[in-house]
Structures are given as C-alpha cells and as structure tokens.
N, C-alpha and C positions, 0 to 999 in steps of 0.2 A: 504494500500500500504506500503510495507516494502522494504528495500534495504540496502546494505553496503555503498551506496553513495546516498546523497540526490538528485543527478542529474539524477538518473535512478532507478526506483522502480518497483516492481512486485506485482501483485494482489495475495493475499493469501486467499484461500478459507476457509470459516468457516466449522465447522463440520456438514454440512447439507446433506451429502451423506451417506446412511446407509451402514454398513459393518457387517461382521459376528462377529466382536470383541466388538463393542460398538454401542448403539443406537445413532440416530442423536441428536446433541446438537447445534442448530443454534445460540445460544448465545455465543458459545465458538469459539475462534480462536487460533490455535497454530501458532504463528506469526514468530518465528525464534529465532536466537541467541540474547542474551541480548545486544550485541553491534550494532545490526541493527537499522537503523532509521525507524521511522514510521511517516506518514504524518498526521498532526493534522488538525482539521476542519478549522482552521484559515490560513492554508497554510504553517505554520512553521513545523519544524521537531523536534523530540525528540528521544533519544535512548529508546529502549523498556524497559531497566532497569530503566528509569526515569518516566515511566507511573505510575499514581496513581489514586485512586478512584476519580471520578468527572471530569477527563480530557475528553475533547471532541476530538474524532478522526474522520478522514474522512473514510466513508464507501462507496464503489463503487459496483454497481450491475454488476455482470459478464454478465448478459443477455443484458442489454441495456445501460450500463455505466452511469446510473443515479447516482448522488452523494448526500449524506446526511451526517449529523453528527450523532455520537452515543456517549453516555456517558459511560465511563469505570466504571463498577461496582466493579470489583476487579481484581487484577493481581496475578499471581503465577509463580514462576520460578521453573522449574523442570529440572533435568538432563535427557536428551533424546538424542538418536543418531540424527544427523543432516545430511541433504543432501545439497551438494553444487549445486546451480543452476547458470548457466552462460547464458548470452544472449548478443546479439549485439543491442545496442540502435538504434532504427529506425531514430531518428532525428540527433544524433551526429555521428553515425557509430562506436562509441567506445564500447569496450567490458565492460560489467558490470556483477555483480553477487552478490549472497548473500547465506547465510546458512538458510535453513528452516527445 
C-alpha cells in the first residue's frame, strides 16, 4: 500500500500480469515516486526512499485482502514517467492521490 498521505493509500500491483514488453516478475513492484509513503508490516509508514534491505513491508492480496509481511531484498530508484492517481477516500470522503 502506497500513498502521498499516510491517511489514505492505494494497493499497487506487482509485476504479475504478462505483457508483450517484459515477462512476469512477481517479486518486483514499481511502487511510485520516492516521496510516497509505504505501509510497513508493523503499521508504521516510511517514505519509499527510506526503504532498505531487510525492512518488513505489508503485502495485501488483491483477491481476498489477506495481509502478510514481506522482507525487502533490494531497492532501486529509476527515472520513469509517473501517472497521477486520484480517489475519494470511502471513510473520510476526502480526496487523496499519489504518483505511481
């Protein structure tokens, strides 16, 4: 889960869907801009830029919403075009968004 606010986050899909450009890589997630928050396994948040090998992040199943922790193996910052996602938070009714 990532977001520009710790109060409202969005589920980011791993590279598990095949495409004509690259094979599936279920161990990899293109999570978003370095200033985005990520939800850690203990319920705290960090900036993506602060993640390091050994950190425990929260992983959520898109199918059944089951949660588990996963250990970060490595991080890599790349320059890529980003897309702005906006949504209205169901609980608060406030608009939220992030770059992915």
